[in-house]
C-alpha positions in Angstrom: 0.0 0.0 0.0 1.2 3.5 -0.9 1.1 5.8 2.1 0.1 9.4 2.4 2.3 12.2 3.8 0.0 14.6 5.7 1.3 18.1 6.1 -1.8 20.3 5.7 -4.9 20.9 7.8 -7.2 19.8 5.0 -5.3 16.5 4.4 -5.4 15.8 8.2 -9.1 16.3 8.3 -9.5 13.9 5.3 -7.3 11.3 7.0 -9.3 11.5 10.2 -12.5 11.0 8.3 -11.0 7.9 6.8 -10.1 6.6 10.2 -13.1 7.6 12.2 -15.1 4.4 11.9 -12.1 2.0 12.2 -12.3 -0.2 15.3 -8.5 -0.1 15.6 -5.7 2.1 14.4 -2.0 1.2 14.4 0.3 3.9 15.7 4.0 4.8 16.0 5.8 8.1 16.7 9.1 9.7 15.8 10.3 12.3 18.2 13.4 14.2 19.4 14.5 14.7 23.0 18.3 14.7 23.1 18.3 18.4 23.9 15.0 18.7 25.8 13.2 17.4 28.9 9.9 16.9 26.9 10.0 15.0 23.7 9.3 17.0 20.5 6.8 15.1 18.4 8.0 15.0 14.8 5.9 12.4 13.0 2.9 10.2 13.8 2.5 7.1 11.6 -1.0 5.7 11.3 -2.4 2.6 9.7 -5.9 0.9 9.6 -7.6 -1.3 7.0 -7.0 0.4 3.7 -5.1 3.4 5.2 -1.4 4.2 5.7 -0.2 7.7 6.5 2.6 9.7 8.1 1.4 12.9 9.8 4.1 15.6 9.7 3.4 17.2 13.1 6.1 19.8 12.6 4.3 21.1 9.5 0.9 21.4 11.2 -0.1 24.2 13.6 -2.9 22.1 15.0 -3.0 18.3 15.4 -6.1 18.2 17.6 -8.2 16.3 15.0 -5.6 13.5 15.1 -5.4 13.6 18.9 -9.2 13.5 19.2 -9.1 10.3 17.1 -6.2 8.8 19.1 -8.0 9.5 22.3 -11.4 8.2 21.2 -12.3 5.7 24.0 -13.9 3.2 21.6 -11.0 3.0 19.2 -8.3 0.4 20.1 -4.8 1.8 19.6 -2.2 -0.7 18.5 1.5 0.0 19.3 4.7 -2.1 19.5 6.5 -1.3 22.7 4.2 1.5 23.5 5.6 3.1 26.6 7.7 5.8 25.0 5.0 6.6 22.5 2.4 6.9 25.4 4.8 9.2 27.3 4.9 11.5 24.3 1.1 11.7 24.2 0.9 12.1 28.0 3.1 15.2 27.7 0.8 16.6 25.1 -2.5 15.8 26.8 -1.8 15.1 30.4 -2.9 11.4 30.1 -2.0 8.5 27.8 -4.5 7.3 25.2 -6.5 4.1 25.9 -7.4 1.4 25.3 -4.1 0.0 23.9 -2.9 -3.3 22.4 0.9 -3.6 22.7 2.2 -6.2 20.3 5.5 -6.6 22.1 3.6 -7.6 25.3 1.2 -9.8 23.4 4.1 -11.5 21.7 5.7 -12.3 25.1 2.4 -13.7 26.3 2.2 -16.0 23.3 5.7 -17.5 23.4 7.8 -15.1 21.3 10.2 -14.2 24.0 10.6 -11.2 26.2 11.2 -7.7 24.6 11.1 -8.9 21.0 11.8 -6.1 18.5 9.3 -5.0 15.9 11.4 -6.1 12.9 12.0 -9.5 14.5 8.3 -10.0 15.2 7.3 -8.9 11.7 9.8 -11.4 10.2 8.4 -14.2 12.5 4.7 -13.5 11.8 4.7 -12.3 8.2 8.1 -13.5 6.9 8.9 -9.9 5.7 12.4 -8.6 6.4 12.4 -4.9 7.2 15.2 -2.5 6.6 16.2 -1.0 10.0 19.0 1.4 8.7 17.4 4.6 10.0 16.9 3.9 13.7 19.0 7.0 14.5 17.6 9.4 12.0 17.2 13.1 12.6 13.4 13.3 12.6 13.4 17.1 13.0 15.1 17.7 9.7 12.9 18.9 6.8 12.2 17.9 4.1 11.9 14.3 5.1 13.9 12.1 2.7 11.8 9.5 0.7 13.7 6.6 2.3 12.9 8.0 5.8 9.2 8.2 4.9 9.2 4.6 3.7 11.0 3.5 6.9 8.5 5.3 9.0 5.6 3.8 7.1 7.0 0.3 7.6 6.8 0.9 11.4 3.0 0.7 11.1 2.5 -1.1 7.8 2.5 -4.5 9.4 1.2 -3.6 12.9 -2.4 -4.4 12.0 -1.4 -7.9 10.8 0.6 -8.5 13.9 -2.4 -7.4 16.1 -4.8 -9.7 14.3 -2.5 -12.7 14.5 -1.5 -12.1 18.1 -5.1 -11.5 19.2 -6.2 -14.7 17.6 -3.4 -16.6 19.4 -4.2 -14.9 22.8 -7.9 -16.0 22.3 -6.9 -19.5 21.6 -4.7 -19.6 24.7 -7.3 -17.8 26.8 -4.9 -15.0 27.6 -6.7 -11.9 26.2 -7.5 -10.9 29.8 -3.8 -11.1 30.7 -2.9 -8.6 27.9 -5.8 -6.3 28.9 -4.4 -6.2 32.4 -0.9 -5.5 31.2 -2.1 -2.7 28.9 -4.3 -1.2 31.5 -1.3 -0.8 33.7 0.6 0.7 30.8 -2.0 3.4 30.3 -2.2 4.4 34.0 -1.4 8.2 34.1 0.7 7.7 37.3 3.3 5.8 35.2 4.2 9.0 33.3 3.8 11.6 36.0 7.2 13.0 36.9 6.5 14.5 40.3 9.6 16.4 41.4 9.1 15.1 45.0 9.5 11.6 43.7 12.5 12.4 41.5 14.9 10.8 44.1 13.5 7.4 43.1 15.2 7.8 39.7 18.7 8.2 41.1 21.1 5.3 41.6 21.1 3.6 45.0 22.4 6.0 47.6 21.8 3.8 50.7 25.5 4.2 51.6 25.0 7.9 52.4 24.0 8.8 56.0 20.4 9.9 56.5 21.2 13.7 56.6 23.0 13.4 53.2 20.1 11.3 51.8 17.7 14.0 52.8 19.8 16.7 51.1 20.0 14.4 48.0 16.3 14.0 47.9 15.8 17.8 48.0 18.5 18.3 45.2 16.7 15.8 43.0 13.4 17.6 43.4 15.0 20.9 42.6 16.7 19.5 39.5 13.4 18.0 38.3 11.6 21.3 38.6 14.4 23.2 36.9 14.6 20.7 34.0 10.8 20.9 33.5 10.7 24.6 33.7 13.6 25.2 31.2 12.7 22.1 29.1 16.2 20.7 29.5 17.5 17.2 30.0 18.1 16.5 33.7 21.8 15.9 33.1 22.2 19.3 31.4 20.9 20.9 34.6 23.1 18.8 36.9 24.6 15.3 36.4 23.7 12.5 38.8 27.3 12.2 40.0 27.3 15.9 40.9 24.1 15.6 42.8 25.6 12.8 44.9 28.9 14.8 45.5 26.9 17.9 46.6 24.8 15.9 49.0 28.0 14.4 50.5 29.8 17.8 50.7 26.8 20.1 51.6 28.7 23.2 50.4 27.5 26.5 51.9 29.0 28.9 49.4 29.4 29.3 45.6 33.1 28.9 46.0 32.7 25.6 47.8 30.1 24.5 45.3 32.2 25.3 42.3 35.0 23.0 43.6 32.8 20.0 43.2 33.5 18.0 39.9 30.9 18.7 37.3 29.5 21.9 38.9 32.0 24.6 38.0 31.6 27.1 35.1 28.2 27.5 33.5 26.3 25.2 35.9 27.6 27.1 39.0 26.8 30.5 37.3 23.4 29.5 36.2 22.1 27.4 39.0 24.6 28.0 41.9 22.3 29.9 44.3 19.4 27.6 43.6 21.6 24.5 44.3 22.7 26.1 47.6 19.1 26.9 48.5 18.2 23.2 47.9 21.1 22.1 50.1 19.9 24.4 52.9 16.3 23.0 52.6 17.7 19.5 52.8 19.8 20.3 55.9 16.8 21.9 57.7 14.5 19.0 57.0 14.4 16.1 59.5 17.1 13.6 58.5 15.8 10.2 57.4 16.9 7.2 55.3 15.3 7.3 51.9 17.3 4.6 50.2 17.4 1.3 52.0 20.3 -1.1 51.7 19.6 -4.1 49.4 17.9 -6.9 51.3 20.2 -9.7 52.4 18.6 -13.2 52.7 19.6 -15.6 55.4 20.0 -19.3 54.6 16.4 -20.2 55.1 15.1 -17.2 53.1 17.6 -17.9 50.3 16.4 -21.5 50.1 12.8 -20.4 49.9 13.7 -17.8 47.2 15.4 -20.5 45.2 12.3 -22.8 45.5 10.0 -20.0 44.4 12.3 -19.1 41.5 12.6 -22.7 40.3 8.8 -23.2 40.4 8.3 -19.9 38.5 10.8 -20.9 35.8 9.3 -24.4 35.4 5.8 -23.0 35.1 7.0 -20.3 32.6 8.5 -23.0 30.4 5.4 -25.2 30.8 3.2 -22.3 29.6 5.7 -21.0 27.0 6.0 -17.6 28.7 9.2 -15.6 29.4 10.0 -16.0 33.1 11.1 -12.4 33.2 7.7 -11.2 32.0 6.1 -13.4 34.6 8.3 -12.0 37.5 11.6 -10.4 38.1 13.9 -11.2 41.1 12.5 -8.0 42.7 8.9 -9.3 42.2 9.8 -12.6 43.9 11.5 -10.8 46.8 8.5 -8.5 47.2 6.2 -11.6 47.5 8.7 -13.3 49.9 8.7 -10.3 52.3 4.9 -10.1 52.2 4.6 -6.8 50.3 0.9 -6.4 49.6 1.7 -4.5 46.4 3.8 -7.4 44.9 2.9 -8.0 41.3 2.7 -11.7 42.0 0.0 -11.1 44.5 -2.5 -9.7 42.0 -4.3 -10.4 38.7 -3.3 -13.0 36.3 0.1 -13.6 37.9 -1.5 -14.5 41.2 -3.9 -16.8 39.4 -1.1 -18.5 37.4 1.6 -18.8 40.0 1.4 -16.2 42.8 -1.1 -18.1 45.0 1.1 -21.2 44.8 4.2 -19.2 45.8 2.3 -17.6 48.6 1.4 -21.1 49.9 5.1 -22.0 49.6 6.0 -18.9 51.7 3.4 -19.7 54.3 4.8 -23.2 54.6 8.3 -22.0 54.7 7.5 -19.3 57.3 10.8 -17.4 56.7 12.2 -14.8 59.0 11.3 -11.2 58.3 13.5 -9.6 55.6 14.1 -6.0 54.9 12.9 -4.0 51.8 
């Protein structure tokens, strides 16, 4: 099928009329964010039965007709590895579109392996070999080269076929509800909400710092997140992670002391110095507490129970032809082992499939209490 390149309001209205009655639309996005906090949407690829188009969002002053279509609650949106695409739409509208069918997750639930790429899945399902030469293209450059447009079209050209094939397989395996549960979690707005007060959770483990330094680090992370959002800059351009940690350790009280810290001198100190020092003071004045806990250490009994749980989970994953990492990570098993009520294995299809059995193992093993 020959695709359309949409770069006028009239053409966009026409495309939306074509798509309005489709029960599903396949979507992909191309965006740039190397120099910004928020992604800049450059292209939206769309496909449906009899329709294939690339919408040049940089050429259009208003893409609300397309967004209205994408956010229509009765239209199923088909993506492959949807999370980054959904984050782009979240930044535009304050919520991700729903409902969603993610072909990467569907593939993992039907025996194709965890995190399978789009090209590999297309080759497996359709026997078509895609050219992936333009994965690092500059999507902000205009005009778009013909080979880039063809590449972008291919990213949705086969998505509908993948969706239909995988949906049939999920139905045969009675796993459609599993995918719905996974995709509902994927479209939860909280997943994409970057609250500055939670920014510390994105940092590397800092459990080795004393509580006072951890409290300063938490305040610095919140300040950096707000600054990056307000200036639309990458976090590392405001202040690198390593510098945040060094500042929290040193707690400088002057610009001179701050500028001696590696990675803070020059432009960063001149631009943000007073703000950084204010964040340090806020951290020092707050009650000191431990925000990062040391990794849990298992005693011999707990380790034995963890290994029994892991072995049972791997055996069941092989039996059901599901990736064990999709079913549960080490972190998920440890959460169940320590009785965390929010553990993924304690809810939904995972509990039904294996979680209840692992909980029974835990009850029988009665391990000593373990830390977080």
